[in-house]
N, C-alpha and C positions, 0 to 999 in steps of 0.2 A: 768371102768361102767362096771356095771351089766350085764349079759348078756338080764335078764329081770327086769323091777322095774314094780311095783307094784303099779299103780295109783289109784286113789277113784274118780270118778269123780261124781259129784252130776249134773244133764243134764238138757238139758229142757226138752226131752224126755227119755222115760226107756229104748225105742230101737232103739237113738239113730239117729233118720230118720230126725231130725227136722233142717237145714239147721247151725245151730248156733253147733252143735256138730257132724255132719256128715263131715262140710267143715273145721273143724277148730282139735277139740282133738280126733278127733274121725277119722280124716283122721290120723295124726298123729302114731296114737296105731297100722291103717292097716298099711300102710309104713315102719312101723320097726317092724311088730310083733308082738307087744305087748299090752295088754288087758287089760283094762279098770274094775273098782271093781262099778259096779253103784250098786247093791244090796243090799251092806255093806263096805261103801267108807273110811271108816276108818277104814278098814282092809286095810291098803296101805303102803305106803313108804311118798308117797304123795302122799295131797287132791290137787286138780282142782275142784272152785267151777266156774259155770256160769252165764248169769248173772240171775235167775230162781234160783240161792240157796238161804236158810234164811242164809244170812251173819254171822248174832250172834248166833243162835246155830250152823253153822259149827266152827267158829272161837275158840266159846267157849269149843268147846269137842272135838280138833282135837290135837292127842297130834304131829301128825307132824308136817311138812313143809305145809302149803296151798298159796295156788297160785289163785289167782284172774283171769279170763277170764273175759273184761269187754271190748265190742263191741259197746256201742254206751258210746256216751257224754252227760252225767248227768253234772258230777262236771263241763263240760263249763257254763250249762243251766242256774243256777242264777234264780228259777222258787220262784212266792212267795210264803209266808210261808201257804197259806190256800194249794196253786193246791203240793208244797211238802206233807204237810201234808195228805192229798187225796190220795196222790201213796202211800205212805208211808201203810197208813188207808188200803188200797185193797190187798195192795203187803200181809200184817196181816190177815186179813180174807182170804187170798188164801193160807197161811203158806210161802211166801215166802219173807218175812220181820218180826222185833219184833214192835210191836205195843211202849217199851218203848223209843224204838230212837226219837219216834213224829214228825220226817221229815225223806225221805230217803236217801240227801244228807246224814244229818249224818249217819246213818248208814250205808252207802254207803263210806266216809267218816273217820269213825271207821274200818272197813276191811279195807281197805286201810293201816294205820298203821297198821294193826295183821300181813298183810301177810307176805309170802318170800317174792314174788314177785308179780306185776301185771302184766296184756298183756292186750295190749290194742290193735287198729286197724289204729290206726294214731298219727304222730306226733303233730296233735292238740289236741286230747284225751292227747297223753303223757304229755305233758305241765300243764294240768290239775291237772292228778295226780301229779306232782312231790311234790305240800309240803308234801305229805303224805305217799309217799313211795320212796325209791332210785334205788330199781330194779326196770324198769318199761322194759319191751320190746312189738314191735309195730310187729303182725306178724296179714297177712288178711287174707280171705277166700279161700281157696280150688276151683275154680272153673274149677278143669278139669275137671268134669262131661256135661260139656254143651258145650263141645271143637267136637262133633263130630256133630253139626251143622254145623261148617265152612266150610266141606266135601259134606253136602246136597245143600247150594245153588247156582243154577242155576237162575246170572241174566239176561241169555239169553231167559227160559222159564219165567220169570217174567214179561221182558220185554214186551212178548207176553199176558198175562195174561191181563185181563179190570179188572181185580183189583187190582187196590195199601192198597197191606196191609202195616200199621206203627205199632207200636210192642211198649209194654209197656211190664214191668211187676214186682211184691214186694207185700209183705202182703196191707191184705185190707187195714189196717191204710193208708197207705200212699197213696193209694188213692186221702186222703187228698189234697194231696199236684198242683192236676190238678184246682181248683178250682182258682188263681188268672192266671190262661192262660183260662180259658176256654171256655169264651164270644168269644174269638181272635180265639180261635182253633174250637170251635166252627163252625163258619162261613170261616179257613181256609176250613175245610172236604170236608163238600158243597161245598165251589169253587173249590176245587181242585180232584172234586169226590175220599177219599179215604177213608180206609176203616180202624180204631183201633183197636187195637188187644189187650186185656186188661188179662194176666196171672194174676191173682189172687182168693182171697178168697172168691166166692159169700156173701159170710153173713161172719162175722167179731165182736168182742166186740166190744162194743161202748164206755165204760169205763177202762182205766184202762189197758186192752186189758184180764179181767175178766168179768167185768159187763155188759148186756143189746145186742142189735145185730143192727148191720145195712146191708143193704141190697144193697149192692153196684151198683145195676141195676137203685135201686130207686135214687140214688146221681149222676148216669152220666144222666139220664133223668129228674134230677131239671137241672143239669150243662149245656147241651148240647141239650135243646128243637130242634134244629133244626138237626143234624145230629144222635141224638139215633141210628134211626136207621139202620146208620153205625157204630156202635160201637158193638165188642164180645166179651162181657167177659164171659173169660177159665177158667175153676178152674185149679187153680195149681198142675202141677207136670212134672218131669224132660222130659218126652215124651211128654208134653204139649207146653214144654218150644222149644227144638227142633227143634218140625214140623212147630213152628208158625213160629219163626225167620226164618224159612228158605225157607219161603215164601215172608218173609217182605222187604218190601228195603231200611228202615233204621230204628231204632231206637232213640225215646227219653225220657228222664230221664229228666223233669220238680219239680223245686225244690224251695219252697217257702223260700227265704234265712233271709225272716225278724224273719223266726220260729226259735230261737237260738237253740235249738235241733236238728232240722236236716242239719243244718249248720254247726255241726259237727258230721255229721254222713262221715266215710270212704269212700275211693273211690270202694270199693265192686261193688256193683251197673254198674257202669260202667269198671270195669275190666271182670265184667262177660259178658254185652253187645260185650265189643271186642273180646271176646272168642268164644260168637259167630259168628262172623264175625257180626259183624251188624254196617255200617256206625252209627253214635249216634252224638242226641243233644243234649248237657249238660245243666244244672246250675251253676252258677260262686260259688256253695261252695266253699269250703275251699277249703278241700280237693283235689276236682275236679279240680281247679283254679289253682292247684301245679302239680296235673297230667298229666293234658293239656300242662301245660309246659314241661315236661321232657319227654313229647311221641310225641311231636312235631302238637300237636291237638289241641291248644290255640284256632286257629278261627272256632272252634265248643262249645268253653263256653261261652256259651249264657247271656247275661245278663238279668234282670227280663222284663226291657221294649224289649229290639229286639227278640222277641222268633215269630213273624211273617218276620221279616227277617227274621233269619235266617234260616226258613222252607220255605219261598220261594225261597232261593238260595239253595236250598238243592233237589227240586224241580223242580228247571229249569233244560233245555233239556245240556247246558254244564256244568252242577256242574261234581263235581269230588272227591270224597272225598278216598283218598287214605289210608287204613288199613296197607299201612309195616310198617311205624312206629311204633302207638298203637300195635302192631302183637309182633316189633322185641323187645320191652318195657315191657309186659305182659314174655315173655320167655328169658328173664334177671332177674327179679323181681320176677315174679308170678309160676313161677312152683311149683308142690306139692311138688317135690326133696328141694324146695331151705326153700319152709316153712314148711314141716315136721323138715327141718336142727334148723329156727329159733326157734319148740317148741322141740328140743332136748336140744341147750343150754339156754332156760329157768329153764329146767329139770337139769340141768348142774350145772345150777345158785345156784340151791335151795338146792343139792343133793353130791353137790360136782364130782370131775371129775370120780372119785372112786365108786361112789354109798357110 
């Protein structure tokens, strides 16, 4: 293997600050002292395409091997034609897809067939890619940037605080997953005098992550009429995540499992909560159920109709959420070094062990 590999990369963000960049391929580059070629990605030994890339354009023009980094389960969603067409139309209008593909699913399948390797974020996603590519690798995000919060947590100080905080973080468009549990959660917050912290984007695009605008506070006011005064929306930043998590008693990850796309999401958010040192209640998505069993946390995996029961249990005085096994799990499977080696395996599989 050559000491330095010239890897071209079509990122989510030009400065590689987007989580899909810095927690994935950019993490590998930093860990291995390699440099990603972002300004002229075709001038490279290998081209990696993020989920923001125009697959048709780059696979058509690339002379070098191409790797797709697919962090979402689009191929398992099976959307209707109009939704699929609309998604591709919006992406094409924004330069992130090709009109001639007609649907985004078709564009994605074509790209998987042309790629030398495909990186996904979960075994569930891998199964949907297998019909289109045989060189598939499963790599999660690196969450080591969040571990500082664990050392800041002070349970004794939290017990003396008159305000009891519950934590959630995520992209603005994922706030929609509070809707299915909002009525019950609204009442629970009031009855137990809780404060819910939402680390997210106060405003975010409405359609296809490109068009329109949604005010997160308006959604929260609509869904939580009783407790909206006890819900704080804080702009997302690493500093705010660490600070807010350090004062929170526990975290929640409600996911509407009737949403096929959401049900195929990997376990990244759950692992990030454990990196933060937070006891966490989470919905029973495919990935969360799998990881809960492996990490000895199955009792905190919540079925759709059991949220209030689970919340009541975690709020009881005699409740204990032992993070020892979850922390052991991430230390065995999810360190920066382990993830960087997995990216190196992808690159070796495409370029060959001798570069």
